N, C-alpha and C positions, 0 to 999 in steps of 0.2 A: 561528323558532329551534324545534325543536320540545324541549317542557319536559325528557324527559330527558334528552335532550343535554344541554341547560343546564344540570342538575344534575350532571353528571358531569368536563365542563370546568370548571365554578366553582370546585372545590376545585383543581385542577390549575392554573388560572391565580392562586390564591393561594398557591401554593405556588411558583413558577415567578417571580412579584413579591418573594416574601419572598427566595428564591434572589440574586436579580438584585441585592437592596439589600446584599448582603454584600458586602466587599471581592472579589476576585476570587476571591486564593488561597485561601480561605475558604470557597468555593461547592465543593457537590458533583456537578454535570451533567457538567464537565470531566471527572473522575476515573472514568467508567464509561461500558461502551458503552450507547447508550443503547435501543439494542436488547432487554439484557436490563436490566434495573433493579434484578432481585434480586442481580445482579453485589454483589459487594465491589469496594468501593473502593478503587484503586489508592493503595499509599502512596507520601508525599509526603517525596523523598529529600533535597530540597532545593530552595530559592527563590531566584529571581534577583533582583538587586537593585532595588526599587521593587516588590516583590513581585507584579510582572505577569508571572511565568512562573516553572515551578515543573518541576522535572524527578522524573520517577514512576518506578516499576518497573512495567511492564507484566504483564498474567497472563502471561505467554507468558517473562516471567523478565529484558527487556534495558530499561536504561535510555531513558526517550522527556521531550523536552521537550517541555510545552506551554505553550502560551503564545496569546492574544489577539489581539499586536500585530502580531511577524514575520509576515510572509504568507510559509508556502513552497506549494508545491505536487509531489505526487508523480507520476512517472513510471515506468508500469512497461514494457519490452519483453517483447515474444509471443518467447520465447525457442524458440519452434520455429527461427525466423529469424535472419538474420546479425544482430547489432546494432547495428554502424555505420553503415548508413543511418539504421535509427531514431533514431542520437543525431542525427546530421546532422540530419532532417527536425526532430527538437523541438528542437537550438537556430535550426536558421533561423527556425522561429514564434516563437521569442525574441525573435530580431534584431526581426523585422518588427514585435512587439508595442509595444517599447520604440521602435521608430523614430514608431511613431503613439500614442506617450503619452511623450514629450519631459519629462524630468528625472527619469524611475524607472529604478531601476539594480537588477539582480538579478546574482545570484551562483548560477553551474549546477554542480552536484557529480554526479559521476558514482559509484553505485552500485552492489552486485552483480549488484540485475537492472534498472537503469533510472538514469532522472536523478532529482536532487532540485533546485527550483529555491527558491532565499529575495529575495523584496524587504527592501531594507534603507535605502532613500530614505523610509521614510516608511510607516506601519501601513496594510495592506491590509485593506479593509475584507471584512468575506461578501456580497457583491453582487454585480449582473450581472457587473458586471467581471473578479470573479475567475472566474465562470462561465466569461468568455468565453476569458481567457488559459489555463484548464484546457481549455479546446477547442482552442487555437491551439496548445498545445504535444504534445498527444495526453497528456493527464492521467489518472490512472486516478480515475472514477467512482466505485467507492465510497469512495476518499479523499474525494473532492469534497465528495459527502454528507455524509460521518462529519462533515467540520469546520462542515456548515452545523448540523448537528445538534445540534453538543455547543458549537457557539458559538466555536470556538476551533481552533487548528492546532496537530498535534503532527508531529513530527521522531522517529524514532528514533537515540540516539545510539551506543551500542554494539552488536558484532554480534547476528546471532540466534544461539541458544545452541547449535542443529543445524548451523548453521555452522562450530561450532567444538568439536566433538563432544562435547556435550553434550546429554543426550536429557531434555527437560524436561516433568514430571508435569504431562499432561493435568488441566487445569480445567473441573470440569462443574457448570456454571451450573442445571441440572435437582436436583443432588442436593448440595445445601451447600456446593460447593467442591473441594477436594483430598478424596483418598479418604485412607481412617483409614490405608494404606499409606505413602502419599508425605507425609504431614500434616510429620514428624517428621522427614523426609529434608529438610524444602526448605533450610534451613538451610546445609548441607552441600553441597546444589547450587548456593545461590548463589553459595558461597565457591568451589567450584572454577569454577565458571565466569566469576566476576569473576577471577581469576588466568588461566585461558586468552585470556579476550576481549583481554586486554593487547596480544596479540602480533596484534593486525589492527585496519586502522583501516576503518570504517563507509563512509568517502567520499572522492572528493579533488577539489578545484577543478577544471574542466574550463577555465570562462572565464566573464570577468565583464562584462557586458552590462547598457552605460547609462556614464552620468558617473561612475559610483563613488561615491557619496556616501554616507556613512554615518552615516544620524541617532543621535543623542549619546543617545535615549533608549533604542534599537533595538542600539547596539551591544554593551551587553553580553551581550544573550544571544547576539548574532552570535561574539561573542569564546568563550562558553560550546559552543557547538555545534560549532567549530571545533576546540576543544581536544580536547573529549570525544571526538569523529569521531573526532581525529587527522587529520587533515586533510594534514598540512604534514610528520605521521610518518616515517621511514623503516622503515614496516612493510607488508605486504602488505594489499592490500583484500580484506576476508572473501568467498570465492567462493560461489556457491550449491551446495548440498549436492546428492548424485547425486540426493535421491528429489524433487525440485522440481525436476527434470527426466529424469525419467524416464519411460520411453514411449514410441511413435510422434510422428511427427507428425500434427495432426488434418488434415490435406489425404492423407495416406497412407491415413489410415484410412477416409479417404471415398473414396479410388479401391477401396479395397476395397470399401467397403459397396456399392459401384453395381456391382462385379464378380460383388459376392455380396449379390445385397439379399433382406434380411431383414424380419421383421414380428414381431411381440410380441403373443404370445396369453397372456393370464392373468397379464400383468407380466414373463414370461419374453422372453427373443429366442431367436427362433429360425431360423439360413440360409433362405436360398429352395430347395424342393423337389428341386432340381437340384445343391446343393451337400451334399455328405456329413456328414454328423453331423461324423464325424471330423477334419473341419477344423475346424470350433467348437471341439471338445474341446480341439486342441493350441496355440487364441491365447492367447497371454498376459492374465493379468488387466484388464491397465491397456487391451490393445486391446479385450477384451472389455465394459471398462466404458465404452471411448468410443463403442463401437458400438450400445450400451443408449442413450447420451445422441442420438445423429444418428437413431436409430430413432425419437425423440419427433416428427419430423414434418419437413418439408422445410423450415421456417425454419433448421434445427441449421444443413442441408445448404447451404440460403444463405448462414447466416453465413461458414463456414469457407470457403464459396471466392469471396466477398468480402474475406474476408482476405486470403488466399492470392495475388488481384489484385491488392490494397494492395500487400502487401511484393515481390511482384516491381515493382513501379512503381515502388516507392523505390530497389529496392534498384541498378534500372537508372536511376533520375535520376542516385543519386550516383554511380554507377561513370563514366558521362560526365562530370561535375563535376570527376572528379580521373582523367581520363587525359590 
């Protein structure tokens, strides 16, 4: 190994060993995004029985349960397409997984933008099996990578502020955190958010897949999750904010791109010569941004086409099952 690399790695390993020697709740690594080491640690609001789980407030305002033991899997749907076939496919994938892993038990919840799975029969290691089940149910890759980096699982307990009418200040990790304008307002914003958040549930139980076993050591986290998320309360599920679904479908943008193919010159996208400039000028901002992304190369176009084919196949598959 290169001597310079070894010198830089040794302090890092020592820090990691010291961190791992602490009780889990007193460690800091799980309370900050690993890609921004300078971020302030998330505030711990409560710990769960046994100090193997904790509730924190994220820098985006909502409450999160953090645990190295209770396995969570996050599944985000493509909002350009019907969510029902996507839900059916993820549920079928989880059923296949449990059928091949007798004794496991999972609870599947519906969220505003997808699904959330929770394992209750035993602790879920962050190993190859975790990666395999994520692939089986179509989990979000970013969430899976974050679990590995932080060596634990996270699940949001309360609605996103934007989904219940709160504009949350933006955290700037390059400039010391909150702006001088926003910092004094944070307590009032949190108070308003907590009041509005009571009106919505974060997820609702769809199906229990497996033997139904709940390990005694995991039960406190499951009960906290279901209570804080208002899983069984008679309140509506939070809905995606219009800004989260704004803009045209990518396949529609791609069709436009094919018809009026252009190129990027000096970092600026221009339509092809036979397309009048006035057409580009009247396109919405979202369409212009999407076209610029598509213009980065053929790979982006192929990804959109592949996703469109996959979604069409899912829709046809589950439409036949329901006929």
